[in-house]
Structure formats: C-alpha cells, structure tokens
C-alpha positions as CSV (number, residue, x, y, z in Angstrom):
1,M,-10.8,-0.5,8.1
2,T,-10.1,3.2,8.4
3,A,-6.6,2.9,10.6
4,G,-5.5,0.3,7.8
5,A,-6.3,2.2,5.0
6,L,-5.0,4.5,6.0
7,N,-1.7,4.0,8.0
8,M,-3.1,5.2,11.5
9,E,-2.6,4.3,15.1
10,L,-5.6,3.2,16.9
11,H,-5.8,3.8,20.4
12,V,-8.0,2.4,22.5
13,A,-8.2,2.7,26.3
14,K,-10.6,2.1,29.3
15,R,-12.9,4.3,30.9
16,P,-12.7,3.8,34.5
17,P,-16.6,3.1,36.1
18,L,-17.9,5.7,37.6
19,R,-19.2,3.8,40.6
20,I,-23.0,3.8,39.7
21,V,-25.0,0.6,40.0
22,G,-25.2,-1.3,36.9
23,E,-22.6,1.0,34.9
24,R,-20.4,-1.5,33.0
25,E,-16.7,-0.5,32.2
26,E,-16.6,1.5,28.2
27,L,-13.6,1.7,26.0
28,N,-12.6,4.9,23.8
29,V,-11.0,4.1,20.9
30,S,-9.2,7.1,18.6
31,F,-7.6,7.3,15.6
32,Q,-4.0,8.7,15.7
33,P,-2.8,9.8,12.0
34,T,1.1,8.9,11.3
35,E,3.2,10.8,9.3
36,D,2.2,8.1,6.9
37,T,-1.2,9.3,6.7
38,F,-0.4,12.6,6.4
39,D,1.8,11.3,3.5
40,I,-1.1,8.9,1.8
41,L,-3.3,12.7,1.9
42,E,-0.5,14.8,0.3
43,R,0.0,12.0,-2.6
44,W,-3.9,11.3,-3.4
45,E,-3.6,15.2,-3.5
46,E,-1.7,15.4,-5.9
47,V,-3.0,12.4,-7.9
48,N,-6.2,14.7,-7.4
49,A,-4.3,17.8,-8.9
50,I,-3.2,15.8,-12.4
51,N,-6.7,14.1,-12.9
52,A,-9.9,15.8,-11.3
53,E,-12.2,13.3,-12.2
54,I,-9.8,11.3,-9.0
55,P,-11.9,11.8,-5.8
56,Y,-10.7,14.2,-2.9
57,P,-12.2,14.4,-0.2
58,K,-11.0,18.2,1.3
59,E,-13.7,18.7,3.1
60,A,-13.5,15.4,5.3
61,I,-9.8,15.7,5.9
62,D,-10.0,19.4,7.0
63,H,-12.5,18.1,9.4
64,H,-10.3,14.9,10.6
65,D,-13.4,12.8,9.5
66,W,-11.1,10.2,8.8
67,P,-13.7,6.8,8.2
68,K,-15.4,9.0,5.5
69,I,-11.9,9.4,4.0
70,S,-11.0,5.5,4.0
71,E,-14.1,5.5,2.5
72,E,-13.7,7.8,0.0
73,L,-10.3,5.4,-0.4
74,L,-11.6,3.0,-0.9
75,K,-14.3,4.3,-3.4
76,A,-11.1,6.1,-5.4
77,Q,-9.7,3.1,-5.9
78,G,-12.1,1.5,-8.3
79,K,-10.9,4.6,-10.9
80,L,-7.2,4.3,-10.2
81,T,-5.3,2.2,-11.6
82,K,-2.6,-0.2,-9.5
83,S,0.3,1.7,-10.4
84,T,-1.2,4.9,-9.1
85,M,-3.5,3.1,-5.6
86,I,0.1,1.6,-4.5
87,Y,2.1,5.1,-5.3
88,I,-0.9,7.1,-2.9
89,N,-0.5,4.0,-0.4
90,I,3.3,3.2,0.0
91,S,4.9,3.9,3.0
92,S,7.3,6.1,4.3
93,M,8.9,2.9,5.6
94,A,8.4,1.1,2.0
95,I,10.1,4.1,0.7
96,Y,13.1,3.8,2.9
97,Q,14.2,-0.2,2.8
98,M,13.2,1.1,-1.3
99,G,16.1,3.3,-0.5
100,K,18.3,0.9,1.4
101,Q,18.0,-2.0,-1.5
102,L,19.0,0.2,-4.3
103,L,22.0,1.9,-2.0
104,N,23.6,-2.0,-2.1
C-alpha cells in the first residue's frame, strides 16, 4: 500500500545467490520517492499548518519511514473532507491534464 498511497516507485531486484548450499535467491524490495511523493508531503504539511488537528508525521517524514507515513496518511483520511484528500493526493500529471483541458 505504501507505494500507491504516496505515488512512489517500487524497485524489486534479485540478489544473486552466494553459492552457499541451500541458499535461496532473495528479492530486494525498496521504495523510491518521486516528485509526486514530495508534492503530496508538501500539500499535507500545508493542510496541517491550517488545521493542526490533521496529523502530520514530521518525524517519520524526516526519517523517510515510508510505511509509517503511508499508514498515517490512511489514518488522516478519516479526519479530512473529500476535497482536502483530493488536494493532498492529486498528482502532477493530473494537474497537467486539468490545465490542458482548461486551455483547450
């Protein structure tokens, strides 16, 4: 859920076996934040500055604890209006598409 909630890239790589008897191939999985990820965090911080009752996990963000940040965003949804949630989560591509439609 972390990658989707925060518009992150998910990187999966196979680690080659070390030729130890019985060792299995392992997968290394990591989350890579994107420009959209940081845009979401910035808008979320703006919302928190306006209404401090909206939780904003600054410590988790400072430590790039992506699973914790995602969990906190999902928890915050219960305290946000639909339009505020859309504002926080809208992606750069969606903004671009809306702008394009307005200009045509």
